Backbone as CSV, one residue per row, in Angstrom:
resi,resn,N_x,N_y,N_z,CA_x,CA_y,CA_z,C_x,C_y,C_z
1,UNK,35.150,-174.803,154.141,33.972,-174.224,153.426,33.218,-173.303,154.352
2,UNK,32.896,-172.089,153.880,32.157,-171.145,154.728,30.676,-171.577,154.829
3,UNK,30.060,-171.126,155.922,28.652,-171.434,156.126,27.764,-170.604,155.199
4,UNK,26.844,-171.211,154.491,25.937,-170.447,153.599,25.190,-169.392,154.420
5,UNK,25.012,-168.234,153.806,24.494,-167.063,154.535,23.114,-166.646,153.969
6,UNK,22.158,-166.455,154.886,20.800,-166.009,154.543,20.367,-164.944,155.530
7,UNK,19.269,-164.241,155.220,18.844,-163.186,156.118,17.383,-162.841,155.837
8,UNK,16.784,-162.136,156.791,15.515,-161.440,156.560,15.787,-159.971,156.531
9,UNK,15.210,-159.290,155.530,15.425,-157.875,155.338,14.111,-157.132,155.482
10,UNK,14.051,-156.140,156.346,12.827,-155.384,156.569,13.115,-154.089,157.304
11,UNK,12.061,-153.381,157.651,12.202,-152.102,158.367,10.858,-151.805,159.064
12,UNK,10.801,-151.973,160.388,11.816,-152.532,161.268,11.859,-154.020,161.188
13,UNK,12.918,-154.625,161.758,13.093,-156.070,161.632,13.641,-156.709,162.903
14,UNK,13.953,-155.926,163.916,14.549,-156.470,165.118,13.657,-157.481,165.838
15,UNK,12.334,-157.339,165.634,11.392,-158.242,166.302,11.211,-159.547,165.600
16,UNK,11.784,-159.721,164.424,11.527,-160.892,163.578,11.919,-162.189,164.271
17,UNK,11.062,-163.197,164.121,11.327,-164.539,164.625,12.015,-165.413,163.572
18,UNK,12.196,-164.879,162.374,12.767,-165.693,161.291,14.145,-166.275,161.608
19,UNK,15.055,-165.512,162.248,16.355,-166.129,162.586,16.205,-167.346,163.501
20,UNK,15.313,-167.261,164.474,15.090,-168.416,165.365,14.506,-169.583,164.589
21,UNK,13.553,-169.311,163.703,12.877,-170.384,162.940,13.880,-171.087,162.024
22,UNK,14.688,-170.329,161.307,15.601,-170.958,160.352,16.754,-171.657,161.067
23,UNK,17.137,-171.163,162.245,18.150,-171.905,163.019,17.583,-173.268,163.464
24,UNK,16.292,-173.262,163.838,15.664,-174.525,164.217,15.569,-175.471,163.048
25,UNK,15.223,-174.960,161.848,15.181,-175.795,160.649,16.555,-176.345,160.342
26,UNK,17.591,-175.521,160.522,18.961,-175.969,160.251,19.341,-177.147,161.133
27,UNK,19.032,-177.030,162.401,19.346,-178.130,163.334,18.580,-179.386,162.974
28,UNK,17.313,-179.216,162.673,16.473,-180.363,162.341,16.933,-181.098,161.113
29,UNK,17.275,-180.355,160.076,17.652,-180.985,158.773,19.154,-181.250,158.679
30,UNK,19.914,-180.734,159.640,21.372,-180.837,159.602,21.963,-180.182,158.378
31,UNK,21.309,-179.112,157.928,21.844,-178.288,156.855,22.433,-177.010,157.479
32,UNK,23.737,-176.843,157.424,24.355,-175.661,158.059,24.007,-174.385,157.360
33,UNK,23.698,-173.368,158.078,23.477,-172.035,157.517,23.599,-170.975,158.591
34,UNK,23.915,-169.766,158.145,23.853,-168.615,159.004,22.666,-167.779,158.556
35,UNK,21.939,-167.256,159.491,20.733,-166.477,159.131,20.621,-165.299,160.087
36,UNK,20.611,-164.074,159.542,20.538,-162.874,160.330,19.358,-162.002,159.966
37,UNK,19.272,-160.872,160.633,18.234,-159.858,160.354,18.913,-158.580,159.977
38,UNK,18.460,-158.010,158.874,19.049,-156.780,158.320,17.983,-155.715,158.255
39,UNK,18.171,-154.600,158.950,17.244,-153.490,158.870,17.640,-152.553,157.744
40,UNK,16.718,-152.311,156.827,16.979,-151.444,155.688,15.774,-150.553,155.416
41,UNK,15.947,-149.254,155.485,14.903,-148.304,155.130,14.602,-148.467,153.642
42,UNK,13.438,-148.042,153.186,13.058,-148.251,151.775,14.117,-147.740,150.794
43,UNK,14.681,-146.579,151.041,15.631,-146.020,150.115,16.969,-146.734,150.165
44,UNK,17.170,-147.590,151.154,18.440,-148.322,151.289,18.367,-149.763,150.762
45,UNK,17.173,-150.217,150.378,16.985,-151.646,150.115,17.933,-152.151,149.018
46,UNK,17.995,-151.471,147.866,18.802,-151.970,146.757,20.269,-152.075,147.165
47,UNK,20.778,-151.039,147.841,22.182,-151.049,148.226,22.479,-152.118,149.280
48,UNK,21.562,-152.264,150.233,21.741,-153.289,151.264,21.726,-154.696,150.665
49,UNK,20.828,-154.928,149.730,20.763,-156.233,149.079,21.988,-156.491,148.252
50,UNK,22.499,-155.486,147.576,23.720,-155.647,146.788,24.911,-155.965,147.694
51,UNK,24.981,-155.302,148.812,26.086,-155.577,149.761,25.972,-156.988,150.330
52,UNK,24.731,-157.399,150.631,24.470,-158.748,151.128,24.946,-159.784,150.110
53,UNK,24.641,-159.572,148.850,25.085,-160.510,147.816,26.614,-160.492,147.652
54,UNK,27.210,-159.300,147.754,28.627,-159.193,147.584,29.393,-159.948,148.702
55,UNK,28.768,-160.071,149.827,29.389,-160.796,150.962,28.939,-162.240,151.027
56,UNK,28.370,-162.772,149.931,28.074,-164.146,149.833,26.673,-164.575,150.182
57,UNK,25.749,-163.619,150.338,24.358,-163.964,150.640,23.748,-164.807,149.529
58,UNK,23.140,-165.908,149.900,22.581,-166.823,148.900,21.055,-166.751,148.801
59,UNK,20.416,-166.194,149.843,18.974,-166.116,149.833,18.494,-165.215,150.928
60,UNK,17.308,-164.670,150.742,16.765,-163.744,151.753,15.238,-163.842,151.802
61,UNK,14.727,-163.622,152.996,13.319,-163.340,153.160,13.149,-161.823,153.177
62,UNK,12.066,-161.366,152.609,11.791,-159.931,152.522,10.465,-159.650,153.184
63,UNK,10.468,-158.680,154.120,9.258,-158.320,154.817,9.015,-156.836,154.597
64,UNK,8.013,-156.310,155.296,7.637,-154.926,155.113,8.846,-154.008,155.304
65,UNK,8.962,-152.958,154.474,8.038,-152.522,153.407,8.592,-152.837,152.015
66,UNK,9.331,-153.918,151.841,10.130,-154.119,150.646,9.602,-155.151,149.663
67,UNK,8.466,-155.726,149.881,8.019,-156.869,149.066,7.784,-156.494,147.600
68,UNK,7.234,-155.326,147.378,6.993,-154.890,145.990,8.308,-154.560,145.283
69,UNK,9.198,-153.874,145.987,10.492,-153.528,145.395,11.285,-154.802,145.105
70,UNK,11.208,-155.794,145.989,11.924,-157.037,145.767,11.493,-157.700,144.482
71,UNK,10.180,-157.634,144.194,9.702,-158.228,142.949,10.267,-157.502,141.729
72,UNK,10.428,-156.183,141.862,10.888,-155.371,140.724,12.348,-155.638,140.372
73,UNK,13.165,-156.056,141.362,14.593,-156.227,141.056,14.911,-157.662,140.591
74,UNK,13.927,-158.554,140.622,14.207,-159.952,140.261,14.293,-160.179,138.764
75,UNK,15.242,-161.000,138.371,15.328,-161.373,136.972,14.269,-162.361,136.561
76,UNK,13.877,-163.227,137.513,12.845,-164.219,137.255,11.919,-164.301,138.476
77,UNK,10.625,-164.490,138.188,9.625,-164.658,139.233,8.962,-166.002,139.082
78,UNK,8.723,-166.671,140.235,7.910,-167.901,140.199,6.482,-167.527,139.822
79,UNK,5.702,-168.534,139.465,4.311,-168.269,139.155,3.585,-167.670,140.351
80,UNK,3.886,-168.142,141.556,3.261,-167.588,142.762,3.589,-166.097,142.920
81,UNK,4.847,-165.743,142.729,5.270,-164.363,142.855,4.677,-163.502,141.761
82,UNK,4.617,-164.024,140.566,4.042,-163.259,139.439,2.589,-162.941,139.725
83,UNK,1.820,-163.906,140.189,0.411,-163.654,140.503,0.216,-162.710,141.654
84,UNK,1.095,-162.829,142.658,0.980,-161.957,143.829,1.466,-160.530,143.528
85,UNK,2.448,-160.416,142.653,3.009,-159.107,142.366,3.986,-158.630,143.400
86,UNK,4.259,-159.458,144.396,5.199,-159.138,145.458,6.036,-160.364,145.776
87,UNK,7.219,-160.126,146.348,8.152,-161.210,146.661,8.508,-161.205,148.127
88,UNK,8.533,-162.384,148.747,9.012,-162.475,150.130,10.196,-163.409,150.265
89,UNK,10.604,-164.061,149.141,11.719,-164.999,149.149,12.604,-164.735,147.937
90,UNK,13.884,-164.467,148.204,14.853,-164.242,147.150,15.863,-165.360,147.098
91,UNK,16.192,-165.793,145.914,17.183,-166.858,145.704,18.274,-166.339,144.771
92,UNK,19.504,-166.376,145.248,20.613,-165.864,144.461,20.977,-166.852,143.338
93,UNK,21.125,-166.356,142.135,21.544,-167.162,141.009,22.805,-166.528,140.387
94,UNK,23.319,-167.192,139.353,24.518,-166.701,138.708,24.272,-165.347,138.018
95,UNK,23.022,-165.039,137.731,22.692,-163.798,136.988,22.002,-162.738,137.822
96,UNK,21.736,-163.035,139.084,21.042,-162.060,139.917,20.149,-162.742,140.917
97,UNK,18.930,-162.201,141.086,17.972,-162.754,142.071,16.744,-163.287,141.378
98,UNK,16.305,-164.464,141.804,14.995,-164.978,141.483,14.061,-164.756,142.675
99,UNK,12.767,-164.532,142.399,11.852,-164.225,143.466,10.685,-165.216,143.542
100,UNK,10.259,-165.486,144.767,9.110,-166.325,145.010,8.239,-165.684,146.066
101,UNK,7.039,-166.154,146.259,6.201,-165.713,147.349,5.608,-166.944,148.031
102,UNK,5.949,-167.091,149.302,5.494,-168.276,150.064,4.440,-167.926,151.101
103,UNK,4.006,-166.668,151.119,3.010,-166.250,152.114,1.690,-166.975,151.949
104,UNK,1.192,-167.053,150.718,-0.108,-167.659,150.458,-0.159,-169.113,150.825
105,UNK,0.829,-169.889,150.362,0.840,-171.304,150.722,1.037,-171.479,152.205
106,UNK,1.799,-170.579,152.828,1.997,-170.642,154.267,0.700,-170.475,155.031
107,UNK,-0.107,-169.469,154.625,-1.406,-169.225,155.277,-2.339,-170.426,155.093
108,UNK,-2.474,-170.875,153.862,-3.440,-171.978,153.565,-3.018,-173.238,154.298
109,UNK,-1.739,-173.560,154.360,-1.282,-174.770,155.074,-1.603,-174.642,156.561
110,UNK,-1.371,-173.459,157.142,-1.662,-173.285,158.543,-3.127,-173.430,158.836
111,UNK,-3.957,-172.808,158.022,-5.415,-172.846,158.253,-5.964,-174.266,158.065
112,UNK,-5.548,-174.942,157.000,-6.140,-176.253,156.663,-5.485,-177.382,157.443
113,UNK,-4.158,-177.420,157.510,-3.487,-178.557,158.134,-3.433,-178.452,159.640
114,UNK,-3.132,-177.245,160.145,-2.981,-177.080,161.595,-4.297,-176.785,162.275
115,UNK,-5.146,-175.988,161.681,-6.380,-175.565,162.348,-7.625,-176.272,161.787
116,UNK,-7.473,-177.144,160.832,-8.600,-177.945,160.357,-9.652,-177.139,159.613
117,UNK,-9.284,-176.048,159.009,-10.230,-175.221,158.273,-10.520,-175.803,156.913
118,UNK,-11.794,-175.765,156.509,-12.162,-176.088,155.158,-12.500,-174.758,154.461
119,UNK,-11.661,-174.333,153.544,-11.829,-173.027,152.946,-12.786,-173.032,151.745
120,UNK,-13.176,-174.184,151.286,-13.994,-174.250,150.105,-15.358,-173.622,150.341
121,UNK,-15.765,-172.807,149.337,-17.086,-172.182,149.274,-17.344,-171.136,150.375
122,UNK,-16.298,-170.651,151.009,-16.480,-169.685,152.061,-16.470,-168.255,151.481
123,UNK,-17.248,-167.410,152.117,-17.282,-165.975,151.813,-16.254,-165.302,152.692
124,UNK,-15.234,-164.674,152.092,-14.068,-164.215,152.823,-13.942,-162.688,152.701
125,UNK,-13.649,-162.027,153.820,-13.311,-160.618,153.813,-11.810,-160.473,154.092
126,UNK,-11.112,-159.830,153.204,-9.674,-159.546,153.348,-9.517,-158.062,153.606
127,UNK,-9.007,-157.706,154.788,-8.776,-156.333,155.143,-7.343,-155.953,154.828
128,UNK,-7.145,-155.104,153.860,-5.800,-154.722,153.467,-5.562,-154.993,151.981
129,UNK,-4.671,-154.178,151.389,-4.327,-154.377,149.986,-2.839,-154.147,149.763
130,UNK,-2.048,-154.334,150.816,-0.591,-154.167,150.721,0.101,-155.479,150.375
131,UNK,1.385,-155.559,150.728,2.168,-156.706,150.354,1.672,-158.007,150.923
132,UNK,1.237,-158.009,152.183,0.721,-159.252,152.787,-0.554,-159.696,152.112
133,UNK,-1.456,-158.767,151.819,-2.702,-159.108,151.160,-2.445,-159.670,149.738
134,UNK,-1.555,-159.023,149.008,-1.179,-159.492,147.678,-0.616,-160.904,147.722
135,UNK,0.140,-161.204,148.810,0.729,-162.542,148.915,-0.264,-163.658,149.145
136,UNK,-1.322,-163.352,149.915,-2.236,-164.439,150.323,-3.437,-164.577,149.407
137,UNK,-3.869,-163.459,148.740,-5.118,-163.497,147.991,-5.157,-164.589,146.900
138,UNK,-4.119,-164.738,146.060,-4.220,-165.796,145.042,-4.362,-167.173,145.638
139,UNK,-3.663,-167.456,146.735,-3.746,-168.788,147.347,-5.123,-169.042,147.931
140,UNK,-5.781,-168.037,148.435,-7.135,-168.202,148.966,-8.085,-168.573,147.830
141,UNK,-7.943,-167.902,146.682,-8.791,-168.241,145.538,-8.518,-169.677,145.067
142,UNK,-7.241,-170.037,145.017,-6.889,-171.404,144.623,-7.431,-172.451,145.577
143,UNK,-7.592,-172.074,146.848,-8.086,-173.019,147.848,-9.580,-173.234,147.749
144,UNK,-10.239,-172.504,146.862,-11.655,-172.791,146.603,-12.652,-171.931,147.322
145,UNK,-12.240,-170.779,147.859,-13.236,-169.909,148.483,-14.256,-169.460,147.434
146,UNK,-15.439,-169.104,147.888,-16.510,-168.701,146.960,-16.307,-167.255,146.503
147,UNK,-16.137,-166.364,147.459,-16.031,-164.929,147.157,-14.990,-164.297,148.056
148,UNK,-14.252,-163.314,147.473,-13.266,-162.562,148.236,-13.621,-161.103,148.146
149,UNK,-13.998,-160.499,149.269,-14.240,-159.087,149.375,-12.976,-158.435,149.947
150,UNK,-12.513,-157.355,149.318,-11.281,-156.681,149.748,-11.614,-155.251,150.136
151,UNK,-11.161,-154.863,151.323,-11.302,-153.465,151.741,-9.920,-152.958,152.207
152,UNK,-9.705,-151.663,152.029,-8.434,-151.068,152.387,-8.639,-149.582,152.605
153,UNK,-7.731,-148.950,153.343,-7.854,-147.510,153.546,-7.814,-146.758,152.215
154,UNK,-6.979,-147.249,151.297,-6.855,-146.599,149.983,-7.680,-147.351,148.974
155,UNK,-8.708,-146.672,148.426,-9.534,-147.297,147.427,-8.762,-147.665,146.173
156,UNK,-7.780,-146.860,145.803,-6.986,-147.150,144.597,-6.235,-148.463,144.740
157,UNK,-5.698,-148.725,145.925,-4.946,-149.979,146.140,-5.910,-151.163,146.169
158,UNK,-7.091,-150.952,146.701,-8.099,-152.037,146.700,-8.438,-152.408,145.275
159,UNK,-8.710,-151.414,144.457,-9.071,-151.696,143.064,-7.906,-152.345,142.325
160,UNK,-6.662,-151.902,142.603,-5.511,-152.467,141.916,-5.337,-153.946,142.252
161,UNK,-5.500,-154.319,143.499,-5.392,-155.723,143.860,-6.501,-156.556,143.219
162,UNK,-7.698,-156.056,143.267,-8.800,-156.773,142.629,-8.570,-156.977,141.152
163,UNK,-8.093,-155.925,140.458,-7.821,-156.040,139.047,-6.701,-157.042,138.765
164,UNK,-5.685,-157.047,139.598,-4.550,-157.948,139.430,-4.961,-159.393,139.583
165,UNK,-5.940,-159.684,140.431,-6.368,-161.060,140.630,-7.148,-161.579,139.435
166,UNK,-7.794,-160.696,138.698,-8.398,-161.085,137.430,-9.564,-162.016,137.504
167,UNK,-10.331,-161.997,138.608,-11.515,-162.850,138.720,-12.707,-162.008,139.193
168,UNK,-13.244,-161.164,138.308,-14.271,-160.205,138.756,-15.557,-160.859,139.273
169,UNK,-15.811,-162.125,138.921,-17.014,-162.804,139.425,-16.833,-163.260,140.868
170,UNK,-15.580,-163.366,141.325,-15.321,-163.858,142.700,-14.704,-162.793,143.593
171,UNK,-14.075,-161.783,143.002,-13.333,-160.800,143.765,-14.045,-159.458,143.732
172,UNK,-14.307,-158.882,144.915,-15.159,-157.710,145.005,-14.485,-156.602,145.819
173,UNK,-13.976,-155.568,145.184,-13.373,-154.450,145.930,-14.453,-153.603,146.606
174,UNK,-14.196,-153.251,147.835,-15.120,-152.411,148.592,-14.313,-151.374,149.377
175,UNK,-15.040,-150.475,150.075,-14.406,-149.428,150.830,-14.798,-149.519,152.296
176,UNK,-14.002,-148.884,153.166,-14.320,-148.960,154.592,-15.726,-148.465,154.898
177,UNK,-16.164,-147.459,154.140,-17.545,-146.972,154.390,-18.587,-148.020,154.124
178,UNK,-18.220,-149.088,153.359,-19.188,-150.137,153.023,-19.285,-151.208,154.103
179,UNK,-18.414,-151.179,155.099,-18.335,-152.330,156.004,-19.636,-152.612,156.758
180,UNK,-20.425,-151.572,156.990,-21.671,-151.791,157.714,-22.788,-152.320,156.839
181,UNK,-22.538,-152.436,155.538,-23.635,-152.806,154.648,-23.318,-153.954,153.713
182,UNK,-22.141,-154.585,153.856,-21.796,-155.642,152.901,-22.071,-157.022,153.474
183,UNK,-22.771,-157.095,154.597,-23.184,-158.387,155.132,-22.162,-159.015,156.037
184,UNK,-22.311,-160.304,156.240,-21.442,-161.035,157.164,-20.599,-162.046,156.363
185,UNK,-19.573,-162.575,157.066,-18.572,-163.389,156.384,-18.280,-164.683,157.168
186,UNK,-17.869,-165.702,156.427,-17.487,-166.968,157.027,-16.045,-166.924,157.534
187,UNK,-15.209,-166.078,156.917,-13.810,-165.950,157.284,-13.378,-164.506,157.046
188,UNK,-12.731,-163.908,158.071,-12.207,-162.563,157.971,-10.724,-162.611,158.229
189,UNK,-9.931,-161.999,157.357,-8.484,-162.016,157.449,-7.999,-160.569,157.506
190,UNK,-7.263,-160.245,158.559,-6.693,-158.922,158.690,-5.249,-158.925,158.235
191,UNK,-4.966,-158.180,157.134,-3.601,-158.109,156.584,-3.030,-156.695,156.756
192,UNK,-3.534,-155.956,157.745,-3.062,-154.605,158.014,-2.828,-154.418,159.500
193,UNK,-2.458,-153.214,159.883,-2.290,-152.878,161.316,-3.557,-152.339,161.908
194,UNK,-4.662,-152.424,161.197,-5.937,-151.899,161.693,-6.346,-152.575,163.003
195,UNK,-6.754,-151.797,163.971,-7.278,-152.283,165.237,-6.253,-153.015,166.069
196,UNK,-4.948,-152.894,165.721,-3.963,-153.534,166.555,-3.647,-152.643,167.765
197,UNK,-3.045,-153.243,168.755,-2.809,-152.535,170.022,-1.844,-151.366,169.875
198,UNK,-1.013,-151.385,168.810,-0.054,-150.313,168.631,-0.492,-149.300,167.596
199,UNK,-1.747,-149.330,167.237,-2.230,-148.422,166.216,-3.569,-147.861,166.672
200,UNK,-3.976,-146.730,166.049,-5.267,-146.175,166.424,-6.363,-147.157,166.017
201,UNK,-7.204,-147.611,166.922,-8.204,-148.592,166.557,-9.215,-148.011,165.553
202,UNK,-9.581,-148.813,164.580,-10.628,-148.475,163.629,-11.861,-149.292,164.003
203,UNK,-12.982,-148.675,164.418,-14.135,-149.480,164.810,-14.672,-150.286,163.658
204,UNK,-14.884,-151.561,163.911,-15.435,-152.471,162.900,-16.795,-152.992,163.389
205,UNK,-17.771,-153.072,162.502,-19.083,-153.502,162.943,-19.109,-154.997,163.249
206,UNK,-19.734,-155.362,164.333,-19.886,-156.773,164.666,-20.710,-157.530,163.677
207,UNK,-21.506,-156.820,162.845,-22.332,-157.483,161.831,-21.480,-158.196,160.769
208,UNK,-20.187,-157.952,160.724,-19.333,-158.685,159.789,-19.185,-160.159,160.160
209,UNK,-19.438,-160.460,161.408,-19.206,-161.813,161.945,-20.463,-162.659,161.719
210,UNK,-20.389,-163.633,160.800,-21.488,-164.567,160.621,-21.407,-165.660,161.678
211,UNK,-22.487,-166.427,161.894,-22.404,-167.563,162.792,-21.275,-168.502,162.338
212,UNK,-20.441,-168.925,163.263,-19.330,-169.812,163.021,-18.256,-169.164,162.135
213,UNK,-18.226,-167.832,162.133,-17.158,-167.129,161.401,-15.826,-167.304,162.135
214,UNK,-14.777,-167.536,161.366,-13.432,-167.603,161.905,-12.679,-166.328,161.485
215,UNK,-11.798,-165.876,162.363,-11.122,-164.606,162.126,-9.613,-164.833,162.307
216,UNK,-8.849,-164.296,161.325,-7.393,-164.492,161.287,-6.744,-163.113,161.252
217,UNK,-5.681,-162.938,162.047,-4.815,-161.782,161.906,-3.448,-162.288,161.439
218,UNK,-2.918,-161.729,160.367,-1.642,-162.195,159.859,-0.480,-161.767,160.769
219,UNK,-0.744,-160.875,161.681,0.273,-160.563,162.699,0.249,-161.597,163.809
220,UNK,1.201,-161.473,164.722,1.297,-162.425,165.823,1.779,-161.695,167.066
221,UNK,1.616,-162.318,168.205,2.026,-161.680,169.448,1.173,-160.455,169.733
222,UNK,1.825,-159.407,170.255,1.101,-158.200,170.654,0.405,-157.545,169.466
223,UNK,0.992,-157.697,168.269,0.404,-157.062,167.114,-0.984,-157.565,166.778
224,UNK,-1.315,-158.760,167.173,-2.612,-159.364,166.834,-3.660,-159.198,167.930
225,UNK,-3.267,-158.689,169.080,-4.173,-158.679,170.246,-5.430,-157.870,169.977
226,UNK,-5.272,-156.630,169.459,-6.418,-155.749,169.308,-7.479,-156.324,168.359
227,UNK,-7.057,-156.760,167.175,-8.010,-157.283,166.216,-8.699,-158.558,166.654
228,UNK,-7.918,-159.461,167.218,-8.526,-160.749,167.679,-9.402,-160.535,168.913
229,UNK,-9.105,-159.552,169.724,-9.997,-159.227,170.862,-11.328,-158.718,170.334
230,UNK,-11.299,-157.854,169.337,-12.560,-157.388,168.710,-13.332,-158.589,168.153
231,UNK,-12.643,-159.526,167.491,-13.309,-160.692,166.915,-13.966,-161.552,167.985
232,UNK,-13.280,-161.805,169.064,-13.871,-162.657,170.123,-15.067,-161.961,170.770
233,UNK,-14.941,-160.657,170.977,-16.045,-159.920,171.579,-17.249,-159.849,170.675
234,UNK,-17.004,-159.973,169.359,-18.087,-159.905,168.380,-18.687,-161.271,168.063
235,UNK,-18.152,-162.327,168.702,-18.752,-163.672,168.573,-18.084,-164.578,167.551
236,UNK,-16.837,-164.313,167.197,-16.132,-165.204,166.287,-16.015,-166.589,166.831
237,UNK,-16.078,-167.610,165.945,-16.009,-169.003,166.391,-14.584,-169.329,166.763
238,UNK,-13.631,-169.111,165.880,-12.219,-169.356,166.132,-11.440,-168.078,165.780
239,UNK,-10.430,-167.754,166.575,-9.537,-166.656,166.268,-8.125,-167.232,166.166
240,UNK,-7.416,-166.830,165.085,-6.113,-167.397,164.774,-5.155,-166.269,164.438
241,UNK,-3.981,-166.310,165.059,-2.983,-165.296,164.706,-2.049,-165.847,163.624
242,UNK,-1.069,-165.023,163.266,-0.213,-165.349,162.099,1.033,-166.151,162.411
243,UNK,1.181,-166.631,163.658,2.418,-167.366,163.992,2.577,-168.627,163.169
244,UNK,1.505,-169.379,163.003,1.584,-170.594,162.200,1.917,-170.298,160.765
245,UNK,1.304,-169.265,160.198,1.615,-168.867,158.830,3.078,-168.488,158.705
246,UNK,3.600,-167.800,159.692,5.010,-167.396,159.668,5.924,-168.625,159.568
247,UNK,5.646,-169.631,160.350,6.460,-170.855,160.331,6.300,-171.590,159.019
248,UNK,5.071,-171.660,158.520,4.840,-172.403,157.268,5.477,-171.690,156.061
249,UNK,5.364,-170.365,155.988,5.999,-169.682,154.865,7.514,-169.804,154.940
250,UNK,8.044,-169.796,156.177,9.494,-169.971,156.345,9.948,-171.333,155.841
251,UNK,9.170,-172.357,156.142,9.506,-173.717,155.702,9.518,-173.817,154.184
252,UNK,8.585,-173.115,153.558,8.551,-173.120,152.098,9.736,-172.373,151.517
253,UNK,10.160,-171.270,152.161,11.368,-170.572,151.761,12.594,-171.453,151.911
254,UNK,12.662,-172.161,153.020,13.755,-173.102,153.283,13.844,-174.160,152.166
255,UNK,12.697,-174.611,151.710,12.658,-175.590,150.626,13.141,-174.952,149.321
256,UNK,12.791,-173.681,149.072,13.278,-173.013,147.884,14.805,-172.962,147.860
257,UNK,15.420,-172.765,149.017,16.880,-172.623,149.101,17.604,-173.971,149.140
258,UNK,17.023,-174.975,149.811,17.749,-176.193,150.130,17.123,-177.476,149.554
259,UNK,15.937,-177.347,148.964,15.283,-178.537,148.388,14.694,-179.486,149.408
260,UNK,14.618,-179.069,150.659,14.054,-179.893,151.753,13.039,-179.063,152.496
261,UNK,11.878,-179.634,152.764,10.891,-178.895,153.583,10.911,-179.444,154.992
262,UNK,11.259,-178.622,156.000,11.330,-179.100,157.356,9.975,-179.438,157.951
263,UNK,9.988,-180.143,159.059,8.776,-180.415,159.838,8.479,-179.170,160.662
264,UNK,7.329,-178.554,160.437,7.024,-177.295,161.088,6.409,-177.446,162.474
265,UNK,5.828,-178.609,162.749,5.090,-178.735,164.026,5.959,-178.514,165.258
266,UNK,7.144,-179.114,165.348,7.935,-178.893,166.556,8.424,-177.449,166.709
267,UNK,8.678,-176.786,165.613,9.097,-175.376,165.681,7.954,-174.489,166.116
268,UNK,6.770,-174.753,165.563,5.588,-173.993,165.968,5.301,-174.221,167.466
269,UNK,5.378,-175.448,167.912,5.128,-175.760,169.318,6.121,-175.045,170.219
270,UNK,7.367,-175.004,169.804,8.409,-174.339,170.636,8.112,-172.822,170.728
271,UNK,7.711,-172.249,169.625,7.400,-170.802,169.634,6.196,-170.530,170.525
272,UNK,5.176,-171.378,170.471,3.994,-171.199,171.332,4.390,-171.356,172.803
273,UNK,5.242,-172.283,173.082,5.714,-172.471,174.470,6.455,-171.248,174.960
274,UNK,7.335,-170.702,174.125,8.048,-169.508,174.462,7.118,-168.333,174.697
275,UNK,6.088,-168.204,173.845,5.120,-167.157,173.985,4.354,-167.283,175.316
276,UNK,3.973,-168.516,175.660,3.260,-168.738,176.926,4.105,-168.412,178.108
277,UNK,5.386,-168.778,178.030,6.311,-168.504,179.153,6.510,-167.024,179.367
278,UNK,6.593,-166.274,178.273,6.766,-164.835,178.406,5.501,-164.139,178.958
279,UNK,4.344,-164.787,178.753,3.091,-164.179,179.190,2.832,-164.449,180.680
280,UNK,3.565,-165.353,181.293,3.376,-165.674,182.723,4.135,-164.672,183.554
281,UNK,3.469,-163.902,184.461,4.207,-162.991,185.311,5.190,-163.742,186.195
282,UNK,6.321,-163.105,186.404,7.299,-163.762,187.258,8.481,-162.859,187.603
């Protein structure tokens, strides 16, 4: 019997930790699988996915910039994917692909279970309106936050996400020009490349940080340094990167494919240890 084959598809994707994470889950659960990384430019996505399926691919994680297109090609969407409007997990069926989105549950589990966050009644600022923001916004609302303010470089995309969420009393689209006047927040989540070390920094007012405000960047490693450095300098209480969310959403994808949810703590700890070792000069 051949080993079941899975992959993460994105552009770029060479940096992805997903192959390491799913290999660790495979060893832990004793479920054999092969898991690779496939780089596909936007115009290549459909053909690459078809070739992957033709060679026996049974499931895939989808990352930037393909999450919206992945939703469009699915024959069936889970309730989570339907609400998000984007897909990060594909499951091969006899008739094509089914789609799910595990980003939101991954973020909420990381914040609440690992970091002890109570999301209820919090005023939240979400920076970004792309695939990552679409994936996490419904789960934040379900977790009981009081208000969700959304800002993005493109006002049209901000409005589209707010409209899709369908809760005008709790969801408030705003623009970058409004950041100095919309007050402070209990939780700020960065779902874009804004202020990251590899992008042109966008100055953000420190007035966004309320007392005991926590700040999250959905990126991890070097990608999160710039934004989280701004947050600490502005007085954030806790700063959290997206590594835990990555592991949690991967575990939920693993469950979609295999019916078993792995223990995420040892995998997260191993990744943190690797990160610390790489940061030590030697």
